[in-house]
C-alpha angles and dihedrals in degrees: 000000000000129000090265090060091052091049093052093043097050093044092066111004095110094052090042094054091046093053093046088055093049093046091244116139101185104119136159128231089260089066094062115116116213119213130216112296123258093252093051093057098038116079119197117278132196113290128208114260115257097168119083114273095165134060136195118197111192099162095106097039096099131023119252123213133201123235110279092199101059094111096038123108095196120126132201144179120253125196104155145347126235120202121202138160118261090266092050098254124131122281119261109265092249093053091045092053091050091056096038094097097046114129117210130192117254134202128032110350140169110260088246086075087076089066092045090056090048092051092047090052092050090051091050090052092048090051088058092049093247117152097219143123130217114217135191110229122202106274147143111241108225128166089015093284117140113199118206129178125219118210111198124199125245127181111232098171138014120202116201121215118189137026118295092180114188091355093069096101088047091048094048090058089053089050092053090049090054092046089053091061104107108188096030116235117194094208094051090047087049092052092052091049092045090055087052091048089053089070105103112255096014128109125177138180128184127203123185129211135169116277094214087234133091113356110275097020113127138181121228120216106202116195114201129188122177134189129202104206147355134203127209130187132177132184119191144154099217097114129099122274090242094059095035122275097226115068135166128206135189132182132181124200129198118199127211099002092153098022091243098116086270141157127201119194141182127185143168138195132194143168111253092255092048087231113091101046138358122181133186127188140178140172149158128220124187137176117248098193147358091269094072100258110156135193120199138182124197142176136188130184122188130188110201124185110166120206103258099148113234093003108093102203117170130185126193119195127191118191119180130165154163125223130194117186134176131181117239096183131007127187140132092262103032141028140177132181139172124218139189129189153146130239121203111191131177122181125179127177122198140173112229130358139259121016092337095061117122116207114229106176136003123192124187119183128180107184130184112199139179129188149169127218127191139168135183137188124204117202135200128232089280093056094251118134114247098174131027122188129181128171141177133195122189132182119200127190123186116225129213092227138116096021095309115185118272125221117263118342098327090120097033092248128111118232130203091265122028095222095033112135117211090196096056124137114238130187122195130185137181132185123183124186137175125193118197115213095183140306092315113024131059141157122224125190130180123191127191135183138179127191126186131181094209138023110284136221117251097266092058097046121107108244129212117227150077092307094059122006125337107055109208096037119100112255111260091014083130135358142182145199090230125036141174124180150106146176137250124210130191109205139193120191109205120183095217093154125030109250093011121099117220121188127179119198146178124198147194121198126192131178133177118202133184134171130215103206116107094226094052117152094219138027127225112322139192121210128192135182136172137194147118145222149155134274119204117192137182104197113257091353117062145003122189119189119188116177144165118221128187119192112216098196139049111262089223128019091235090058113108093218145004118277113270121259114269139206107225117203127184127173121187124182132176138189129195129187116249119284114256 
């Protein structure tokens, strides 16, 4: 529970308890009791891969030749170019389309122009992702017509190196799909392999080489490595003082338990004294088809008991959900997916335990949501990313099903906010960009927004704090139905130690919050914080983030002063079993 929860609670707790005892339900907004924020009771879960975990190397697939006319002084007249397959038949429609916009020189030319036309055609095919080679057959150019042959690649055999384990049937289907590509397109093969690489615990790489048989036939060497499990752990001091600043978290993942491209995970989080908050989570995600569609189920339960001295306030939170996701587009540089899901949330806050417990608030949310996620990398001439952009948009609609909370006292039960509507419509958006200014310096920015059509219950509100936007503020020290904000970081990556990433950063955070309920304690507010720090990373093993954050505003207007500056520390480690 954040400081805002404590303020709201202490402002009207005595009168609330008296009215509960007397059976009277007429309360004011100051008697509302806020529950722990969504971020405080939701540990991280496995996320879909967006980075490349599959590679296609087609550089050695077809032989490349130099221009045989470089030393020749011959000249010729060109009017047009005709492309055919080596046997003289017409080009495949896809190849013809790739070459349709090719401009060729006309009139009297040096014979070297023949090579220039060939090279331009090869470049056009490469831009389209086609594994093909344009060749110059022996000919006599008459009537100004140059005839070129296009050899397209086709995989005739795939040799697997490595152990795919339980994923072998799944991988064989992907291999068959790649072999069916005729003509062979590197991007389509890459997409098929990326979807295979999206399977938890599986990494693949494909290299192509000539088969020494019919022209265009190639052999694929598929390197496979699989892992069975991974362990993740984190220790940080981002939380509020009421729920215990220092928390530790651990999660274990098991891959391929059913052989359906699945991941099973269990996790737990606790404050360091095991008193203020304990959270457990579990889930299972499996693939439904070869196109990357996944279905997942998850559940989280949190016991929260903030340190309020003699007041024994306890909050229990149950979060369960189903998630269906499907890729729309998959490549090394860009991805997009759509998702649909249902959240089932119960939060109950009581004073005391056992038979003597007095229920203060009870929230029940049944939320249907749909979203789209996308990311794109833009690279320079050297193939290095200079701009990365990712974004997410989600629409959430509360449903009046399964005993969902009713607004006000219609059900005779008090909710976390008197005017909170469990059926509200909520729209959330995130955009994350990183601009590289060279090998050392970069600028990163994240923007977030939330819009709601009605006042929300506590779980759906956007909370200020170190877990969202507003580093240095306690999580949940203020919250709103609508929010707009973000942060900007200036970064410098300095290779101080070989093999160890070292990044220095300075940041500015800003968040605007507003509430829609008529009995709101505060109006619209703006919050700012500044600071900086250093991140140290050992690839695929460890990330240490140490930062200094200084809030520039009071969390609540009734606060006498701004929150003190804080040193924020987060250490994340991971361990994976050896690749097979």
